[in-house]
N, C-alpha and C positions, 0 to 999 in steps of 0.2 A: 233686566234684563234676568228671563230665570237663565238657570245653567247648571248643567251636570257638571260637577268634579270626583276626580277620581284619587290616590295614591295605589299606583299596580301593584300588586301583591301584596298588599297591606290593606288598604279598604274600597268595600265596594263601590259599586257609582250611585251617589245621593245629587238629588237634585233641589233646587235653592233657590229662591225666586228672585229675589237676588245676588246681585255678586259681593256688597260687602260684606253677606253671614256666608256666603261660603266661601269667600277668604280667609274669613273666621276661624271657621272650621276646617279649612284646612290647615294654618299654623297650629290649632287646636291638638290638629293631630301629629302635626308633625313633630312642635317640639319635643312630645317623649321620646320619642326615636331616637336611635342612638346613630345621630348624625356626625360629621365629623366638627371638629368648632365654627369653620367656617362654614360649611354648609349649613350651620342650624344658625349666625348670625347673618348669613345671605338671606336663607324662608323667612327668617325673623324681617327683613327690611322687606322685603318684597311684599310680605302680604302685609304687614300691618301700618307701611307708613301711610301720610293725611293722601299723599293722589293714587295710592295700587288702586279703588277699583278704577277709578276715572282709565290709568293707563290697562288694566286688566281688560275693559269693557271695549279700551282703544286698539289696543291685540286682537278682541275678536269679532271687529267691527271688519276690519281689515284684513282677518287672515281666517278666520274661522272659526279659528281654534287655537289651545296656549296648552305647550307641550314643553316641560320641565324635567331634561334626572336629573336624578343622582342617587347618591349611595349610599347600605349600611357601611360604620363601623366597624360592624362583624357581617360583614359576608360580601363578596365580591359581585354580587349578583348589584344590577341597575335596575332603578324605579323609575313611572316614570307621575311624575306632577301633569296629572290635565285639567282640565276646562275647556268644555265645550256648550255653545248654546242649547236649549233644549230645544229641539228640533221645529220648527213650527207644521200646523196637522196640517194638512193637502185642501184646499177649499174645494167645497161639495162640487161638482157638474153642474152645467148652467142647467135649469128647468128646460126642456124641447117645450117649442115655440109652437 
């Protein structure tokens, strides 16, 4: 499933062909951020555990998107980790008979 991911206020939206690649890229970006130890451990687990891609895919199928909030230790501003499916192109109208 192709997805669009972003860390609001930190990274621009990026498109990935599959959920596992998207989660790996999110973790590469997040693991260098100034997160609290708890947030670092939690996001590391959530994004890299063996069943992460399957869980995120189920969430996307059920809810349409995934949004998780986090804060950097050097700022009070809240950021969002967002994952959403790439919108399907609209089908072309059927030709007239």
